[in-house]
C-alpha positions as CSV (number, residue, x, y, z in Angstrom):
1,M,13.5,-9.2,20.5
2,L,9.9,-10.5,20.3
3,D,9.8,-14.2,20.7
4,I,6.4,-15.9,20.3
5,E,6.5,-19.6,21.1
6,N,3.6,-22.0,20.2
7,I,0.8,-19.7,21.6
8,K,-2.7,-21.0,21.5
9,K,-6.0,-19.2,22.3
10,T,-9.6,-20.6,22.1
11,F,-12.6,-18.4,22.8
12,H,-15.8,-19.9,24.2
13,A,-14.2,-23.3,24.6
14,G,-16.5,-26.2,24.9
15,T,-19.5,-24.3,23.5
16,P,-21.2,-24.2,20.1
17,N,-19.5,-20.8,19.6
18,E,-16.0,-22.2,20.2
19,V,-13.4,-20.3,18.1
20,R,-9.8,-21.6,17.9
21,A,-8.3,-18.2,17.2
22,L,-4.6,-19.1,17.6
23,Q,-3.4,-22.6,16.9
24,G,0.2,-22.9,17.8
25,V,1.8,-19.7,16.5
26,D,5.6,-19.4,16.5
27,L,7.2,-16.1,15.5
28,K,10.5,-14.4,16.2
29,I,11.0,-10.7,15.2
30,D,14.4,-9.0,15.3
31,D,15.0,-5.5,16.6
32,G,14.1,-2.9,14.0
33,S,12.1,-5.2,11.7
34,F,8.9,-4.0,10.2
35,V,6.5,-7.0,9.9
36,I,3.3,-6.9,7.9
37,V,0.5,-9.3,9.0
38,I,-2.3,-10.2,6.5
39,G,-5.1,-12.8,6.5
40,T,-8.8,-13.2,5.8
41,N,-11.4,-12.3,8.3
42,G,-11.1,-14.7,11.3
43,S,-7.5,-15.7,10.4
44,G,-6.2,-14.6,13.8
45,K,-4.1,-11.6,12.7
46,S,-5.7,-9.1,15.1
47,T,-5.9,-11.8,17.8
48,L,-2.2,-12.2,17.5
49,L,-1.6,-8.5,18.1
50,N,-4.0,-8.6,21.1
51,A,-2.1,-11.6,22.5
52,V,1.1,-9.7,22.3
53,A,-0.4,-6.5,23.7
54,G,-1.9,-8.4,26.7
55,S,-5.6,-7.8,25.9
56,F,-6.0,-11.4,27.1
57,I,-3.8,-14.2,28.5
58,V,-3.1,-17.0,26.0
59,D,-4.1,-20.5,26.9
60,S,-0.6,-21.9,26.4
61,G,2.8,-21.0,24.9
62,R,5.2,-18.2,25.7
63,I,5.6,-14.5,24.7
64,R,9.0,-12.9,25.4
65,L,9.8,-9.2,24.8
66,K,13.3,-7.9,25.1
67,G,14.2,-11.1,26.9
68,E,11.4,-10.7,29.5
69,D,8.7,-13.4,29.8
70,V,5.5,-11.2,29.5
71,T,3.1,-14.1,28.9
72,N,1.1,-13.5,32.1
73,W,1.6,-9.8,32.3
74,P,-1.6,-7.7,32.2
75,E,-2.0,-5.1,29.4
76,H,-1.2,-2.1,31.5
77,R,2.2,-3.6,32.6
78,R,3.2,-4.3,29.0
79,A,2.2,-0.7,28.0
80,K,5.6,0.5,29.2
81,Y,7.2,-1.4,26.3
82,I,4.4,-1.4,23.7
83,G,2.9,1.4,21.6
84,R,-0.4,0.7,19.8
85,V,-2.6,2.3,17.2
86,F,-6.1,0.9,16.7
87,Q,-8.4,0.8,13.6
88,N,-10.9,3.3,15.1
89,P,-9.4,6.8,15.2
90,F,-11.4,7.5,18.4
91,T,-9.7,4.7,20.3
92,G,-6.6,5.3,22.4
93,T,-7.2,9.0,23.0
94,A,-9.2,11.1,25.5
95,P,-11.5,13.1,23.2
96,S,-12.4,15.8,25.8
97,L,-8.7,16.6,26.5
98,T,-6.6,18.9,24.4
99,I,-4.0,17.7,21.9
100,A,-1.2,18.8,24.3
101,E,-2.8,17.0,27.2
102,N,-3.2,13.7,25.2
103,L,0.5,14.0,24.2
104,A,1.5,14.5,27.8
105,L,-0.4,11.4,28.9
106,A,1.3,9.4,26.1
107,A,4.7,10.6,27.2
108,H,4.1,9.2,30.6
109,R,2.6,5.9,29.5
110,G,3.7,3.0,31.7
111,R,5.6,5.2,34.1
112,A,5.0,6.1,37.7
113,R,2.9,9.2,38.0
114,G,4.1,12.1,40.1
115,L,2.5,15.4,41.2
116,G,4.6,17.7,38.9
117,W,3.2,19.7,36.1
118,A,2.9,17.5,33.0
119,L,2.8,20.5,30.6
120,S,6.0,22.4,31.6
121,P,7.2,25.1,29.1
122,S,9.9,22.8,27.8
123,T,7.4,20.0,27.3
124,K,5.1,22.3,25.4
125,T,8.0,23.4,23.2
126,E,8.9,19.8,22.4
127,M,5.3,18.9,21.6
128,Y,5.0,21.9,19.3
129,E,8.1,20.8,17.3
130,R,7.0,17.2,17.2
131,V,3.5,18.1,15.9
132,R,4.9,20.7,13.5
133,S,7.2,18.0,12.0
134,M,4.1,16.0,10.9
135,G,3.2,18.8,8.4
136,L,-0.5,18.8,9.2
137,G,-0.6,22.4,10.5
138,L,-1.8,21.3,14.0
139,E,1.1,22.8,15.9
140,D,-0.9,26.0,16.6
141,R,-4.0,24.0,17.8
142,L,-2.4,22.2,20.7
143,G,-5.1,23.7,23.0
144,N,-7.9,22.3,20.9
145,A,-9.8,19.2,22.1
146,I,-8.5,16.2,20.2
147,G,-12.1,15.0,19.7
148,S,-12.7,18.0,17.4
149,L,-10.2,16.8,14.7
150,S,-10.9,14.8,11.6
151,G,-10.3,11.0,11.6
152,G,-7.0,11.4,9.6
153,Q,-5.7,14.1,11.9
154,R,-6.6,12.2,15.0
155,Q,-5.1,8.9,13.7
156,S,-1.9,10.8,12.8
157,L,-1.6,12.2,16.3
158,T,-2.4,8.8,17.8
159,L,0.5,7.4,15.8
160,L,2.7,10.2,17.1
161,M,1.6,9.4,20.6
162,A,2.2,5.7,20.2
163,G,5.8,6.3,19.2
164,L,6.5,9.2,21.6
165,I,8.5,7.2,24.1
166,K,10.1,5.1,21.3
167,P,8.5,1.8,22.4
168,D,10.3,-1.5,22.1
169,L,7.4,-2.7,19.9
170,L,4.8,-0.8,17.9
171,L,1.5,-2.5,17.1
172,L,-0.6,-1.1,14.2
173,D,-4.0,-2.8,13.9
174,E,-5.5,-1.8,10.5
175,H,-4.9,1.8,11.5
176,T,-5.9,3.2,8.1
177,A,-9.0,1.0,7.5
178,A,-11.5,3.5,8.8
179,L,-10.0,6.5,6.8
180,D,-10.8,7.9,3.4
181,P,-8.1,7.2,0.8
182,K,-6.4,10.6,1.1
183,S,-6.2,10.4,4.9
184,A,-5.0,6.8,4.7
185,D,-2.2,7.8,2.4
186,Q,-1.3,10.6,4.8
187,V,-1.2,8.3,7.8
188,I,0.9,5.7,5.9
189,R,3.4,8.3,4.9
190,L,3.7,9.3,8.5
191,T,3.9,5.7,9.6
192,E,6.9,5.0,7.3
193,E,8.6,8.2,8.5
194,V,8.2,7.5,12.2
195,I,9.3,3.8,11.9
196,R,12.3,4.7,9.8
197,R,13.4,7.7,11.8
198,D,13.1,6.0,15.2
199,K,14.0,2.5,14.0
200,L,10.9,1.0,15.6
201,T,10.3,-2.7,15.7
202,T,6.7,-2.9,14.3
203,M,3.9,-5.4,13.6
204,M,1.2,-4.0,11.3
205,V,-2.0,-5.7,10.4
206,T,-3.6,-4.6,7.1
207,H,-6.3,-5.7,4.6
208,S,-4.7,-3.6,1.9
209,M,-2.7,-5.7,-0.6
210,Q,-1.0,-2.5,-1.8
211,Q,0.2,-1.7,1.7
212,A,1.2,-5.3,2.4
213,A,3.3,-5.5,-0.8
214,N,4.9,-2.1,-0.5
215,L,5.6,-1.7,3.2
216,G,7.9,-3.5,5.6
217,D,10.8,-5.9,5.3
218,R,8.8,-9.0,6.2
219,L,5.3,-10.3,5.6
220,I,3.4,-13.2,7.3
221,M,0.1,-14.6,6.1
222,M,-2.3,-16.2,8.5
223,V,-5.1,-18.6,7.9
224,R,-7.3,-20.2,10.6
225,G,-5.0,-19.2,13.5
226,R,-1.8,-20.4,11.9
227,I,1.0,-18.7,10.0
228,I,1.1,-20.3,6.5
229,H,3.6,-18.0,4.7
230,D,6.6,-16.0,5.9
231,F,8.2,-13.8,3.3
232,Q,11.5,-12.1,4.1
233,G,14.4,-10.3,2.3
234,A,14.4,-10.5,-1.5
235,E,11.4,-12.7,-1.6
236,K,9.4,-10.0,0.3
237,R,10.7,-7.2,-2.0
238,R,9.6,-9.1,-5.1
239,L,6.0,-9.5,-3.9
240,S,3.3,-7.5,-5.7
241,P,-0.4,-7.0,-4.7
242,E,-1.3,-9.5,-7.5
243,D,1.0,-12.1,-6.0
244,L,-0.7,-11.8,-2.6
245,L,-4.1,-12.1,-4.1
246,D,-3.0,-15.2,-5.9
247,R,-1.9,-16.7,-2.6
248,F,-5.3,-16.0,-1.1
249,E,-7.0,-17.6,-4.1
250,Q,-4.8,-20.7,-3.6
251,V,-5.9,-20.9,0.0
252,R,-9.6,-20.5,-1.0
253,R,-9.3,-23.3,-3.6
254,S,-7.5,-25.5,-1.1
255,D,-10.2,-25.0,1.5
256,L,-12.9,-25.8,-1.1
257,L,-11.0,-29.0,-2.2
258,D,-10.7,-30.1,1.5
259,E,-14.4,-29.6,2.0
260,T,-15.3,-31.5,-1.2
261,A,-13.0,-34.4,-0.2
262,A,-14.5,-34.6,3.3
263,S,-18.0,-34.6,1.8
264,M,-17.1,-37.4,-0.6
265,L,-15.5,-39.5,2.2
266,E,-18.7,-39.1,4.3
267,R,-20.9,-40.3,1.4
268,Q,-18.5,-43.3,0.9
269,Y,-18.9,-44.5,4.5
270,V,-22.5,-43.8,5.2
């Protein structure tokens, strides 16, 4: 369904600020799979999602979605197939527009725009029911500006908007990181519900070891622009937050050993 083949991306190439963000990533995701992506800061996990979304064009490699080679497609063209929720609750919505107007825009994402009324009576009824099903009590506030809502409420609605047209791929980029614990739990509950109900193929980046261990049917760990672990099936189900922390500790120790060995070799040949 999503086929990523040896993609590479370097930012500021040839300068002192060069960053090799993706160094030959290969990944295949089946329809309906819920994949968790974890890694330390700078590991390339959010860069991977941006590459898939089309926020930039990769230097080399191929990205295929539903059999289509989308490698060189701009972001707006991929939007027809991809739903996305960002870390910042204020990203991805028009704050001055009402809840209903934002939902109407999301429902037409990636489609040709006509001159008909976006908020027909039937559309309003459908929106009311969808918002009511979230259990947040916002169904009677569809005329309120979405910018007046709390971060948790807004992120919940953004999640609803991202899945409104049942995208071929849902990208969640640390979408609970900016929320308080209660709001984060609420958004995670809704995330599981939406993904399960609509059988959405999903990639979710998180820093939470609890979320990483408890959510999804597959987990990949990235370090320095590469995938170093890929847990699936029973192996994924057995993982605990402590197991994941141990894996990160092993990576940290390995990096320290590599640096020490390099330093020793330098001293030997000076």
